[in-house]
PQR file with spaces between the fields and no chain letter, atoms N, CA, C, O and H, PARSE charges and radii, in Angstrom:
ATOM       1  N    MET     1      48.101   11.645   71.665 -0.4000 1.5000
ATOM       2  CA   MET     1      46.419   11.562   71.595 -0.0000 2.0000
ATOM       3  C    MET     1      46.124   12.062   72.908  0.5500 1.7000
ATOM       4  O    MET     1      45.077   12.708   72.955 -0.5500 1.4000
ATOM       5  N    PHE     2      46.811   11.933   74.088 -0.4000 1.5000
ATOM       6  CA   PHE     2      46.725   12.426   75.454 -0.0000 2.0000
ATOM       7  C    PHE     2      46.563   14.020   74.985  0.5500 1.7000
ATOM       8  O    PHE     2      45.611   14.801   74.951 -0.5500 1.4000
ATOM       9  H    PHE     2      47.662   11.408   74.050  0.4000 1.0000
ATOM      10  N    GLN     3      48.148   14.114   74.601 -0.4000 1.5000
ATOM      11  CA   GLN     3      47.886   16.179   74.444 -0.0000 2.0000
ATOM      12  C    GLN     3      46.806   16.756   73.425  0.5500 1.7000
ATOM      13  O    GLN     3      46.095   17.675   73.831 -0.5500 1.4000
ATOM      14  H    GLN     3      48.921   13.480   74.629  0.4000 1.0000
ATOM      15  N    ALA     4      46.661   16.347   72.315 -0.4000 1.5000
ATOM      16  CA   ALA     4      45.639   16.630   71.775 -0.0000 2.0000
ATOM      17  C    ALA     4      44.339   16.946   72.435  0.5500 1.7000
ATOM      18  O    ALA     4      43.683   17.986   72.510 -0.5500 1.4000
ATOM      19  H    ALA     4      47.239   15.600   71.985  0.4000 1.0000
ATOM      20  N    ALA     5      44.139   15.558   72.958 -0.4000 1.5000
ATOM      21  CA   ALA     5      42.599   15.718   73.983 -0.0000 2.0000
ATOM      22  C    ALA     5      42.419   16.687   74.923  0.5500 1.7000
ATOM      23  O    ALA     5      41.377   17.321   75.089 -0.5500 1.4000
ATOM      24  H    ALA     5      44.671   14.714   72.897  0.4000 1.0000
ATOM      25  N    ALA     6      43.961   16.867   75.862 -0.4000 1.5000
ATOM      26  CA   ALA     6      43.641   17.330   76.906 -0.0000 2.0000
ATOM      27  C    ALA     6      43.757   19.228   76.408  0.5500 1.7000
ATOM      28  O    ALA     6      43.127   20.148   76.929 -0.5500 1.4000
ATOM      29  H    ALA     6      44.807   16.352   75.727  0.4000 1.0000
ATOM      30  N    GLU     7      44.474   19.291   75.600 -0.4000 1.5000
ATOM      31  CA   GLU     7      44.706   20.873   74.811 -0.0000 2.0000
ATOM      32  C    GLU     7      43.341   21.385   73.983  0.5500 1.7000
ATOM      33  O    GLU     7      42.941   22.530   74.191 -0.5500 1.4000
ATOM      34  H    GLU     7      44.986   18.543   75.177  0.4000 1.0000
ATOM      35  N    LYS     8      42.732   20.635   73.171 -0.4000 1.5000
ATOM      36  CA   LYS     8      41.186   20.144   73.173 -0.0000 2.0000
ATOM      37  C    LYS     8      40.318   20.617   74.320  0.5500 1.7000
ATOM      38  O    LYS     8      39.845   21.748   74.201 -0.5500 1.4000
ATOM      39  H    LYS     8      43.057   19.704   73.002  0.4000 1.0000
ATOM      40  N    GLY     9      40.133   20.160   75.040 -0.4000 1.5000
ATOM      41  CA   GLY     9      39.593   20.051   76.740 -0.0000 2.0000
ATOM      42  C    GLY     9      39.658   21.338   78.019  0.5500 1.7000
ATOM      43  O    GLY     9      38.990   21.517   79.038 -0.5500 1.4000
ATOM      44  H    GLY     9      40.517   19.242   75.136  0.4000 1.0000
ATOM      45  N    GLY    10      41.054   22.252   77.249 -0.4000 1.5000
ATOM      46  CA   GLY    10      41.469   23.281   77.689 -0.0000 2.0000
ATOM      47  C    GLY    10      41.994   22.722   79.263  0.5500 1.7000
ATOM      48  O    GLY    10      41.811   23.390   80.280 -0.5500 1.4000
ATOM      49  H    GLY    10      41.597   22.106   76.421  0.4000 1.0000
ATOM      50  N    ILE    11      42.465   21.792   79.254 -0.4000 1.5000
ATOM      51  CA   ILE    11      42.848   20.678   80.679 -0.0000 2.0000
ATOM      52  C    ILE    11      44.760   21.402   80.329  0.5500 1.7000
ATOM      53  O    ILE    11      45.405   21.579   79.295 -0.5500 1.4000
ATOM      54  H    ILE    11      42.614   21.249   78.427  0.4000 1.0000
ATOM      55  N    ALA    12      45.007   21.590   81.586 -0.4000 1.5000
ATOM      56  CA   ALA    12      46.406   21.865   82.383 -0.0000 2.0000
ATOM      57  C    ALA    12      47.180   20.630   81.977  0.5500 1.7000
ATOM      58  O    ALA    12      46.663   19.548   82.252 -0.5500 1.4000
ATOM      59  H    ALA    12      44.483   21.445   82.426  0.4000 1.0000
ATOM      60  N    TRP    13      48.426   20.646   81.318 -0.4000 1.5000
ATOM      61  CA   TRP    13      49.062   18.858   81.790 -0.0000 2.0000
ATOM      62  C    TRP    13      50.373   18.761   81.874  0.5500 1.7000
ATOM      63  O    TRP    13      50.983   19.762   81.499 -0.5500 1.4000
ATOM      64  H    TRP    13      48.846   21.525   81.094  0.4000 1.0000
ATOM      65  N    ALA    14      51.144   17.657   82.337 -0.4000 1.5000
ATOM      66  CA   ALA    14      52.537   17.587   82.067 -0.0000 2.0000
ATOM      67  C    ALA    14      53.116   16.289   81.948  0.5500 1.7000
ATOM      68  O    ALA    14      52.719   15.411   82.714 -0.5500 1.4000
ATOM      69  H    ALA    14      50.648   16.843   82.641  0.4000 1.0000
ATOM      70  N    PHE    15      54.076   16.014   81.025 -0.4000 1.5000
ATOM      71  CA   PHE    15      54.530   14.612   80.809 -0.0000 2.0000
ATOM      72  C    PHE    15      55.683   14.599   81.486  0.5500 1.7000
ATOM      73  O    PHE    15      56.273   15.593   81.912 -0.5500 1.4000
ATOM      74  H    PHE    15      54.398   16.728   80.403  0.4000 1.0000
ATOM      75  N    ILE    16      56.070   13.272   81.606 -0.4000 1.5000
ATOM      76  CA   ILE    16      57.248   13.283   82.505 -0.0000 2.0000
ATOM      77  C    ILE    16      57.624   11.738   81.587  0.5500 1.7000
ATOM      78  O    ILE    16      56.896   10.747   81.527 -0.5500 1.4000
ATOM      79  H    ILE    16      55.592   12.465   81.260  0.4000 1.0000
ATOM      80  N    ASP    17      58.750   11.897   81.045 -0.4000 1.5000
ATOM      81  CA   ASP    17      59.692   10.676   80.717 -0.0000 2.0000
ATOM      82  C    ASP    17      60.023    9.835   81.583  0.5500 1.7000
ATOM      83  O    ASP    17      60.776   10.351   82.408 -0.5500 1.4000
ATOM      84  H    ASP    17      59.341   12.702   81.094  0.4000 1.0000
ATOM      85  N    ILE    18      59.741    8.429   81.847 -0.4000 1.5000
ATOM      86  CA   ILE    18      60.223    7.800   82.838 -0.0000 2.0000
ATOM      87  C    ILE    18      60.780    6.438   81.931  0.5500 1.7000
ATOM      88  O    ILE    18      60.568    5.313   82.385 -0.5500 1.4000
ATOM      89  H    ILE    18      59.129    8.009   81.177  0.4000 1.0000
ATOM      90  N    SER    19      61.424    6.593   80.769 -0.4000 1.5000
ATOM      91  CA   SER    19      61.758    5.630   80.204 -0.0000 2.0000
ATOM      92  C    SER    19      62.811    5.091   80.895  0.5500 1.7000
ATOM      93  O    SER    19      62.760    3.861   80.863 -0.5500 1.4000
ATOM      94  H    SER    19      61.596    7.506   80.400  0.4000 1.0000
ATOM      95  N    ASP    20      63.743    5.520   81.506 -0.4000 1.5000
ATOM      96  CA   ASP    20      64.804    5.298   82.413 -0.0000 2.0000
ATOM      97  C    ASP    20      64.406    4.100   83.384  0.5500 1.7000
ATOM      98  O    ASP    20      63.516    4.438   84.164 -0.5500 1.4000
ATOM      99  H    ASP    20      63.785    6.519   81.532  0.4000 1.0000
ATOM     100  N    ASP    21      64.803    2.897   83.524 -0.4000 1.5000
ATOM     101  CA   ASP    21      64.361    1.866   84.382 -0.0000 2.0000
ATOM     102  C    ASP    21      64.760    2.049   85.948  0.5500 1.7000
ATOM     103  O    ASP    21      64.274    1.458   86.912 -0.5500 1.4000
ATOM     104  H    ASP    21      65.526    2.622   82.890  0.4000 1.0000
ATOM     105  N    ASP    22      65.987    3.234   85.923 -0.4000 1.5000
ATOM     106  CA   ASP    22      65.914    3.568   87.535 -0.0000 2.0000
ATOM     107  C    ASP    22      65.288    4.754   87.862  0.5500 1.7000
ATOM     108  O    ASP    22      65.535    5.287   88.944 -0.5500 1.4000
ATOM     109  H    ASP    22      66.382    3.714   85.140  0.4000 1.0000
ATOM     110  N    ASN    23      64.685    5.130   87.253 -0.4000 1.5000
ATOM     111  CA   ASN    23      63.651    6.510   87.520 -0.0000 2.0000
ATOM     112  C    ASN    23      63.011    6.196   88.853  0.5500 1.7000
ATOM     113  O    ASN    23      62.411    5.122   88.811 -0.5500 1.4000
ATOM     114  H    ASN    23      64.483    4.697   86.375  0.4000 1.0000
ATOM     115  N    PRO    24      62.960    6.782   89.977 -0.5600 1.5000
ATOM     116  CA   PRO    24      62.471    6.280   91.235  0.2800 2.0000
ATOM     117  C    PRO    24      60.791    6.360   91.059  0.5500 1.7000
ATOM     118  O    PRO    24      60.083    5.688   91.809 -0.5500 1.4000
ATOM     119  N    LEU    25      60.317    7.054   90.226 -0.4000 1.5000
ATOM     120  CA   LEU    25      59.001    7.381   89.982 -0.0000 2.0000
ATOM     121  C    LEU    25      57.763    6.128   89.463  0.5500 1.7000
ATOM     122  O    LEU    25      56.556    5.931   89.320 -0.5500 1.4000
ATOM     123  H    LEU    25      60.892    7.600   89.617  0.4000 1.0000
ATOM     124  N    TRP    26      59.310    5.428   89.307 -0.4000 1.5000
ATOM     125  CA   TRP    26      58.478    3.548   88.807 -0.0000 2.0000
ATOM     126  C    TRP    26      57.666    3.237   90.015  0.5500 1.7000
ATOM     127  O    TRP    26      56.519    2.824   90.190 -0.5500 1.4000
ATOM     128  H    TRP    26      60.291    5.588   89.422  0.4000 1.0000
ATOM     129  N    GLU    27      58.864    3.651   90.948 -0.4000 1.5000
ATOM     130  CA   GLU    27      58.288    2.954   92.273 -0.0000 2.0000
ATOM     131  C    GLU    27      57.554    3.868   93.516  0.5500 1.7000
ATOM     132  O    GLU    27      56.876    3.376   94.418 -0.5500 1.4000
ATOM     133  H    GLU    27      59.795    3.986   90.805  0.4000 1.0000
ATOM     134  N    VAL    28      57.799    5.043   93.375 -0.4000 1.5000
ATOM     135  CA   VAL    28      56.940    6.550   93.913 -0.0000 2.0000
ATOM     136  C    VAL    28      55.320    6.506   94.049  0.5500 1.7000
ATOM     137  O    VAL    28      54.551    6.806   94.962 -0.5500 1.4000
ATOM     138  H    VAL    28      58.350    5.443   92.643  0.4000 1.0000
ATOM     139  N    PHE    29      55.066    5.768   92.137 -0.4000 1.5000
ATOM     140  CA   PHE    29      53.616    6.187   91.885 -0.0000 2.0000
ATOM     141  C    PHE    29      53.201    4.535   91.630  0.5500 1.7000
ATOM     142  O    PHE    29      52.060    4.319   91.220 -0.5500 1.4000
ATOM     143  H    PHE    29      55.691    5.524   91.395  0.4000 1.0000
ATOM     144  N    SER    30      54.046    3.465   91.851 -0.4000 1.5000
ATOM     145  CA   SER    30      53.748    1.637   91.605 -0.0000 2.0000
ATOM     146  C    SER    30      53.402    1.879   90.030  0.5500 1.7000
ATOM     147  O    SER    30      52.381    1.347   89.594 -0.5500 1.4000
ATOM     148  H    SER    30      54.973    3.641   92.184  0.4000 1.0000
ATOM     149  N    ILE    31      54.205    2.653   89.170 -0.4000 1.5000
ATOM     150  CA   ILE    31      53.592    2.120   87.479 -0.0000 2.0000
ATOM     151  C    ILE    31      54.369    1.168   87.270  0.5500 1.7000
ATOM     152  O    ILE    31      55.542    1.069   87.631 -0.5500 1.4000
ATOM     153  H    ILE    31      55.034    3.086   89.524  0.4000 1.0000
ATOM     154  N    GLU    32      53.617    0.292   86.563 -0.4000 1.5000
ATOM     155  CA   GLU    32      53.787   -1.207   86.179 -0.0000 2.0000
ATOM     156  C    GLU    32      53.829   -1.236   84.812  0.5500 1.7000
ATOM     157  O    GLU    32      54.535   -2.130   84.345 -0.5500 1.4000
ATOM     158  H    GLU    32      52.665    0.372   86.270  0.4000 1.0000
ATOM     159  N    VAL    33      53.015   -0.176   83.675 -0.4000 1.5000
ATOM     160  CA   VAL    33      52.776   -0.202   82.242 -0.0000 2.0000
ATOM     161  C    VAL    33      52.680    1.131   82.339  0.5500 1.7000
ATOM     162  O    VAL    33      52.292    1.791   83.303 -0.5500 1.4000
ATOM     163  H    VAL    33      52.441    0.550   84.054  0.4000 1.0000
ATOM     164  N    VAL    34      53.198    1.631   80.882 -0.4000 1.5000
ATOM     165  CA   VAL    34      53.316    2.967   80.382 -0.0000 2.0000
ATOM     166  C    VAL    34      52.610    2.964   78.945  0.5500 1.7000
ATOM     167  O    VAL    34      52.846    2.248   77.972 -0.5500 1.4000
ATOM     168  H    VAL    34      53.513    1.095   80.099  0.4000 1.0000
ATOM     169  N    PRO    35      51.677    3.978   79.114 -0.5600 1.5000
ATOM     170  CA   PRO    35      51.224    5.120   79.352  0.2800 2.0000
ATOM     171  C    PRO    35      50.541    4.538   80.888  0.5500 1.7000
ATOM     172  O    PRO    35      49.996    3.444   81.035 -0.5500 1.4000
ATOM     173  N    THR    36      50.707    5.418   81.780 -0.4000 1.5000
ATOM     174  CA   THR    36      49.948    5.454   82.902 -0.0000 2.0000
ATOM     175  C    THR    36      49.674    7.461   83.096  0.5500 1.7000
ATOM     176  O    THR    36      50.516    8.355   83.005 -0.5500 1.4000
ATOM     177  H    THR    36      51.150    6.307   81.661  0.4000 1.0000
ATOM     178  N    LEU    37      48.048    7.560   83.401 -0.4000 1.5000
ATOM     179  CA   LEU    37      48.052    8.672   83.753 -0.0000 2.0000
ATOM     180  C    LEU    37      47.533    9.038   84.768  0.5500 1.7000
ATOM     181  O    LEU    37      46.510    8.368   84.909 -0.5500 1.4000
ATOM     182  H    LEU    37      47.364    6.834   83.475  0.4000 1.0000
ATOM     183  N    ILE    38      47.687    9.921   85.794 -0.4000 1.5000
ATOM     184  CA   ILE    38      47.640   10.283   86.972 -0.0000 2.0000
ATOM     185  C    ILE    38      47.521   11.592   86.849  0.5500 1.7000
ATOM     186  O    ILE    38      48.256   12.332   86.195 -0.5500 1.4000
ATOM     187  H    ILE    38      48.518   10.465   85.679  0.4000 1.0000
ATOM     188  N    ILE    39      46.098   12.033   87.815 -0.4000 1.5000
ATOM     189  CA   ILE    39      45.268   13.131   88.285 -0.0000 2.0000
ATOM     190  C    ILE    39      46.222   13.482   89.338  0.5500 1.7000
ATOM     191  O    ILE    39      46.877   12.637   89.949 -0.5500 1.4000
ATOM     192  H    ILE    39      45.501   11.432   88.346  0.4000 1.0000
ATOM     193  N    PHE    40      46.320   15.312   89.631 -0.4000 1.5000
ATOM     194  CA   PHE    40      46.720   15.977   90.988 -0.0000 2.0000
ATOM     195  C    PHE    40      46.157   16.682   90.943  0.5500 1.7000
ATOM     196  O    PHE    40      45.806   17.296   89.935 -0.5500 1.4000
ATOM     197  H    PHE    40      45.789   15.998   89.135  0.4000 1.0000
ATOM     198  N    LYS    41      45.756   16.913   92.412 -0.4000 1.5000
ATOM     199  CA   LYS    41      45.143   17.877   92.815 -0.0000 2.0000
ATOM     200  C    LYS    41      45.880   18.186   93.820  0.5500 1.7000
ATOM     201  O    LYS    41      46.395   17.231   94.403 -0.5500 1.4000
ATOM     202  H    LYS    41      46.041   16.414   93.231  0.4000 1.0000
ATOM     203  N    GLU    42      46.169   19.585   94.348 -0.4000 1.5000
ATOM     204  CA   GLU    42      47.019   19.959   95.222 -0.0000 2.0000
ATOM     205  C    GLU    42      47.842   19.185   95.501  0.5500 1.7000
ATOM     206  O    GLU    42      48.045   19.015   96.703 -0.5500 1.4000
ATOM     207  H    GLU    42      45.751   20.360   93.874  0.4000 1.0000
ATOM     208  N    GLY    43      48.581   18.467   94.590 -0.4000 1.5000
ATOM     209  CA   GLY    43      50.098   17.953   94.898 -0.0000 2.0000
ATOM     210  C    GLY    43      49.516   16.595   95.390  0.5500 1.7000
ATOM     211  O    GLY    43      50.294   15.936   96.080 -0.5500 1.4000
ATOM     212  H    GLY    43      48.416   18.605   93.614  0.4000 1.0000
ATOM     213  N    LYS    44      48.089   15.975   95.122 -0.4000 1.5000
ATOM     214  CA   LYS    44      48.434   14.393   95.957 -0.0000 2.0000
ATOM     215  C    LYS    44      47.146   13.882   94.446  0.5500 1.7000
ATOM     216  O    LYS    44      46.115   14.415   94.037 -0.5500 1.4000
ATOM     217  H    LYS    44      47.458   16.511   94.561  0.4000 1.0000
ATOM     218  N    ALA    45      47.933   12.599   94.013 -0.4000 1.5000
ATOM     219  CA   ALA    45      47.395   11.992   92.917 -0.0000 2.0000
ATOM     220  C    ALA    45      45.522   11.754   93.365  0.5500 1.7000
ATOM     221  O    ALA    45      45.175   11.269   94.442 -0.5500 1.4000
ATOM     222  H    ALA    45      48.771   12.166   94.345  0.4000 1.0000
ATOM     223  N    VAL    46      44.747   12.116   92.513 -0.4000 1.5000
ATOM     224  CA   VAL    46      43.217   11.833   92.468 -0.0000 2.0000
ATOM     225  C    VAL    46      42.561   10.607   91.872  0.5500 1.7000
ATOM     226  O    VAL    46      41.673    9.817   92.193 -0.5500 1.4000
ATOM     227  H    VAL    46      45.028   12.510   91.638  0.4000 1.0000
ATOM     228  N    PHE    47      43.384   10.797   90.873 -0.4000 1.5000
ATOM     229  CA   PHE    47      42.368   10.163   89.648 -0.0000 2.0000
ATOM     230  C    PHE    47      43.837    9.358   88.977  0.5500 1.7000
ATOM     231  O    PHE    47      44.801   10.054   88.659 -0.5500 1.4000
ATOM     232  H    PHE    47      44.106   11.438   90.613  0.4000 1.0000
ATOM     233  N    ARG    48      43.865    7.811   88.812 -0.4000 1.5000
ATOM     234  CA   ARG    48      44.746    7.028   87.879 -0.0000 2.0000
ATOM     235  C    ARG    48      43.956    6.402   87.197  0.5500 1.7000
ATOM     236  O    ARG    48      42.798    6.081   87.463 -0.5500 1.4000
ATOM     237  H    ARG    48      43.081    7.246   89.070  0.4000 1.0000
ATOM     238  N    ARG    49      44.961    6.083   85.700 -0.4000 1.5000
ATOM     239  CA   ARG    49      44.296    5.748   84.744 -0.0000 2.0000
ATOM     240  C    ARG    49      45.225    4.474   84.171  0.5500 1.7000
ATOM     241  O    ARG    49      45.893    4.952   83.254 -0.5500 1.4000
ATOM     242  H    ARG    49      45.902    6.343   85.484  0.4000 1.0000
ATOM     243  N    ASP    50      45.533    3.116   84.321 -0.4000 1.5000
ATOM     244  CA   ASP    50      46.418    2.787   83.826 -0.0000 2.0000
ATOM     245  C    ASP    50      46.537    2.093   82.648  0.5500 1.7000
ATOM     246  O    ASP    50      45.647    1.250   82.532 -0.5500 1.4000
ATOM     247  H    ASP    50      44.990    2.728   85.066  0.4000 1.0000
ATOM     248  N    GLY    51      47.456    2.147   81.557 -0.4000 1.5000
ATOM     249  CA   GLY    51      47.358    1.381   80.397 -0.0000 2.0000
ATOM     250  C    GLY    51      47.243   -0.038   80.748  0.5500 1.7000
ATOM     251  O    GLY    51      47.346   -0.519   81.876 -0.5500 1.4000
ATOM     252  H    GLY    51      48.179    2.831   81.651  0.4000 1.0000
ATOM     253  N    VAL    52      46.968   -0.779   79.408 -0.4000 1.5000
ATOM     254  CA   VAL    52      46.579   -1.892   78.759 -0.0000 2.0000
ATOM     255  C    VAL    52      48.184   -2.650   78.534  0.5500 1.7000
ATOM     256  O    VAL    52      48.894   -2.110   77.686 -0.5500 1.4000
ATOM     257  H    VAL    52      46.884   -0.388   78.491  0.4000 1.0000
ATOM     258  N    TYR    53      48.568   -3.475   79.028 -0.4000 1.5000
ATOM     259  CA   TYR    53      50.334   -4.668   78.735 -0.0000 2.0000
ATOM     260  C    TYR    53      49.623   -4.690   76.921  0.5500 1.7000
ATOM     261  O    TYR    53      48.623   -5.124   76.349 -0.5500 1.4000
ATOM     262  H    TYR    53      47.991   -3.914   79.717  0.4000 1.0000
ATOM     263  N    GLY    54      50.882   -3.925   76.576 -0.4000 1.5000
ATOM     264  CA   GLY    54      50.740   -4.583   75.179 -0.0000 2.0000
ATOM     265  C    GLY    54      49.619   -3.447   73.959  0.5500 1.7000
ATOM     266  O    GLY    54      49.649   -3.803   72.781 -0.5500 1.4000
ATOM     267  H    GLY    54      51.694   -3.572   77.041  0.4000 1.0000
ATOM     268  N    ARG    55      48.751   -2.222   74.293 -0.4000 1.5000
ATOM     269  CA   ARG    55      48.020   -2.255   74.226 -0.0000 2.0000
ATOM     270  C    ARG    55      48.037   -0.493   74.042  0.5500 1.7000
ATOM     271  O    ARG    55      47.920    0.286   73.097 -0.5500 1.4000
ATOM     272  H    ARG    55      48.727   -1.932   75.250  0.4000 1.0000
ATOM     273  N    GLY    56      48.267   -0.377   75.610 -0.4000 1.5000
ATOM     274  CA   GLY    56      48.765    1.284   75.885 -0.0000 2.0000
ATOM     275  C    GLY    56      47.005    1.748   76.495  0.5500 1.7000
ATOM     276  O    GLY    56      46.255    1.194   77.299 -0.5500 1.4000
ATOM     277  H    GLY    56      48.362   -1.010   76.378  0.4000 1.0000
ATOM     278  N    LEU    57      46.893    2.769   75.816 -0.4000 1.5000
ATOM     279  CA   LEU    57      45.528    3.836   76.574 -0.0000 2.0000
ATOM     280  C    LEU    57      44.555    3.785   74.670  0.5500 1.7000
ATOM     281  O    LEU    57      44.998    4.077   73.558 -0.5500 1.4000
ATOM     282  H    LEU    57      47.502    3.219   75.163  0.4000 1.0000
ATOM     283  N    SER    58      43.045    3.241   75.145 -0.4000 1.5000
ATOM     284  CA   SER    58      42.474    3.835   74.162 -0.0000 2.0000
ATOM     285  C    SER    58      42.003    4.983   74.105  0.5500 1.7000
ATOM     286  O    SER    58      41.900    5.650   75.134 -0.5500 1.4000
ATOM     287  H    SER    58      42.685    3.004   76.048  0.4000 1.0000
ATOM     288  N    GLU    59      41.489    5.617   72.495 -0.4000 1.5000
ATOM     289  CA   GLU    59      41.183    7.407   72.664 -0.0000 2.0000
ATOM     290  C    GLU    59      39.745    7.164   73.753  0.5500 1.7000
ATOM     291  O    GLU    59      39.371    8.295   74.064 -0.5500 1.4000
ATOM     292  H    GLU    59      41.573    5.075   71.659  0.4000 1.0000
ATOM     293  N    LYS    60      39.213    6.541   74.144 -0.4000 1.5000
ATOM     294  CA   LYS    60      37.643    6.190   74.998 -0.0000 2.0000
ATOM     295  C    LYS    60      38.447    6.440   76.520  0.5500 1.7000
ATOM     296  O    LYS    60      37.816    7.052   77.383 -0.5500 1.4000
ATOM     297  H    LYS    60      39.516    5.623   73.891  0.4000 1.0000
ATOM     298  N    ALA    61      39.384    6.116   76.727 -0.4000 1.5000
ATOM     299  CA   ALA    61      40.168    5.860   78.019 -0.0000 2.0000
ATOM     300  C    ALA    61      40.662    7.313   77.972  0.5500 1.7000
ATOM     301  O    ALA    61      40.145    8.105   78.760 -0.5500 1.4000
ATOM     302  H    ALA    61      39.896    5.619   76.027  0.4000 1.0000
ATOM     303  N    ILE    62      41.611    7.743   77.128 -0.4000 1.5000
ATOM     304  CA   ILE    62      41.747    8.984   77.364 -0.0000 2.0000
ATOM     305  C    ILE    62      40.775   10.334   77.456  0.5500 1.7000
ATOM     306  O    ILE    62      41.173   11.300   78.108 -0.5500 1.4000
ATOM     307  H    ILE    62      42.032    7.100   76.487  0.4000 1.0000
ATOM     308  N    ASP    63      39.599   10.364   76.840 -0.4000 1.5000
ATOM     309  CA   ASP    63      38.303   10.978   76.631 -0.0000 2.0000
ATOM     310  C    ASP    63      37.745   11.053   78.319  0.5500 1.7000
ATOM     311  O    ASP    63      37.560   12.008   79.074 -0.5500 1.4000
ATOM     312  H    ASP    63      39.275    9.580   76.311  0.4000 1.0000
ATOM     313  N    GLU    64      37.559    9.350   78.512 -0.4000 1.5000
ATOM     314  CA   GLU    64      37.011    9.334   79.699 -0.0000 2.0000
ATOM     315  C    GLU    64      38.351    9.758   81.335  0.5500 1.7000
ATOM     316  O    GLU    64      37.990    9.708   82.511 -0.5500 1.4000
ATOM     317  H    GLU    64      37.709    8.574   77.899  0.4000 1.0000
ATOM     318  N    THR    65      39.440   10.034   80.983 -0.4000 1.5000
ATOM     319  CA   THR    65      40.524   10.964   82.068 -0.0000 2.0000
ATOM     320  C    THR    65      40.219   12.265   82.024  0.5500 1.7000
ATOM     321  O    THR    65      40.074   12.955   83.033 -0.5500 1.4000
ATOM     322  H    THR    65      39.733   10.075   80.028  0.4000 1.0000
ATOM     323  N    ILE    66      40.074   12.789   80.521 -0.4000 1.5000
ATOM     324  CA   ILE    66      40.122   14.273   80.256 -0.0000 2.0000
ATOM     325  C    ILE    66      38.701   14.172   81.268  0.5500 1.7000
ATOM     326  O    ILE    66      38.892   14.631   82.394 -0.5500 1.4000
ATOM     327  H    ILE    66      40.192   12.229   79.701  0.4000 1.0000
ATOM     328  N    ASN    67      37.310   13.632   81.005 -0.4000 1.5000
ATOM     329  CA   ASN    67      36.340   14.064   81.659 -0.0000 2.0000
ATOM     330  C    ASN    67      36.191   14.184   83.110  0.5500 1.7000
ATOM     331  O    ASN    67      35.519   14.988   83.756 -0.5500 1.4000
ATOM     332  H    ASN    67      37.155   13.259   80.090  0.4000 1.0000
ATOM     333  N    GLN    68      37.216   12.890   83.636 -0.4000 1.5000
ATOM     334  CA   GLN    68      37.372   13.119   85.297 -0.0000 2.0000
ATOM     335  C    GLN    68      38.431   14.559   85.598  0.5500 1.7000
ATOM     336  O    GLN    68      38.673   14.939   86.743 -0.5500 1.4000
ATOM     337  H    GLN    68      37.762   12.236   83.111  0.4000 1.0000
ATOM     338  N    MET    69      38.705   14.897   84.985 -0.4000 1.5000
ATOM     339  CA   MET    69      40.060   16.372   85.138 -0.0000 2.0000
ATOM     340  C    MET    69      38.784   16.960   84.974  0.5500 1.7000
ATOM     341  O    MET    69      38.428   17.268   86.111 -0.5500 1.4000
ATOM     342  H    MET    69      38.508   14.589   84.054  0.4000 1.0000
ATOM     343  N    LYS    70      38.062   17.222   84.308 -0.4000 1.5000
ATOM     344  CA   LYS    70      37.156   18.231   84.130 -0.0000 2.0000
ATOM     345  C    LYS    70      36.148   18.399   85.093  0.5500 1.7000
ATOM     346  O    LYS    70      35.685   19.534   84.983 -0.5500 1.4000
ATOM     347  H    LYS    70      38.351   16.972   83.384  0.4000 1.0000
ATOM     348  N    LEU    71      35.430   17.542   86.287 -0.4000 1.5000
ATOM     349  CA   LEU    71      34.994   17.284   87.122 -0.0000 2.0000
ATOM     350  C    LEU    71      35.884   17.654   88.347  0.5500 1.7000
ATOM     351  O    LEU    71      35.330   18.343   89.203 -0.5500 1.4000
ATOM     352  H    LEU    71      35.807   16.620   86.376  0.4000 1.0000
ATOM     353  N    LEU    72      36.891   17.377   88.509 -0.4000 1.5000
ATOM     354  CA   LEU    72      37.468   18.361   90.035 -0.0000 2.0000
ATOM     355  C    LEU    72      37.541   19.906   89.810  0.5500 1.7000
ATOM     356  O    LEU    72      37.873   20.738   88.966 -0.5500 1.4000
ATOM     357  H    LEU    72      37.341   16.817   87.814  0.4000 1.0000
ATOM     358  N    PRO    73      36.794   19.740   91.657 -0.5600 1.5000
ATOM     359  CA   PRO    73      36.943   21.397   91.518  0.2800 2.0000
ATOM     360  C    PRO    73      37.834   21.762   91.409  0.5500 1.7000
ATOM     361  O    PRO    73      38.815   21.194   91.889 -0.5500 1.4000
ATOM     362  N    THR    74      37.913   22.948   90.687 -0.4000 1.5000
ATOM     363  CA   THR    74      38.903   24.225   91.054 -0.0000 2.0000
ATOM     364  C    THR    74      39.006   24.829   92.403  0.5500 1.7000
ATOM     365  O    THR    74      38.029   24.909   93.147 -0.5500 1.4000
ATOM     366  H    THR    74      37.116   23.410   90.298  0.4000 1.0000
ATOM     367  N    THR    75      40.636   25.416   92.841 -0.4000 1.5000
ATOM     368  CA   THR    75      39.972   26.145   94.144 -0.0000 2.0000
ATOM     369  C    THR    75      40.828   27.607   93.607  0.5500 1.7000
ATOM     370  O    THR    75      41.646   27.675   92.691 -0.5500 1.4000
ATOM     371  H    THR    75      41.430   25.351   92.236  0.4000 1.0000
ATOM     372  N    THR    76      40.363   28.660   94.458 -0.4000 1.5000
ATOM     373  CA   THR    76      40.625   29.999   94.280 -0.0000 2.0000
ATOM     374  C    THR    76      41.135   30.425   94.917  0.5500 1.7000
ATOM     375  O    THR    76      41.396   31.623   94.800 -0.5500 1.4000
ATOM     376  H    THR    76      39.698   28.604   95.202  0.4000 1.0000
């Protein structure tokens, strides 16, 4: 769902598979549930949306996250 929403909104995005429990990104970003969406700006996390245990992220939550991405100022 996120991929479709991001592409529809013209948002650049990346997906990282952290299904390996030994992946250090679990600790680096304090991820406790998947999916977790993190928006980065100039290499820094500026917005975060954590999924809900057993439910993930709703379409509304994904749309709200996409809208947050659109609000970020662009750099030139």
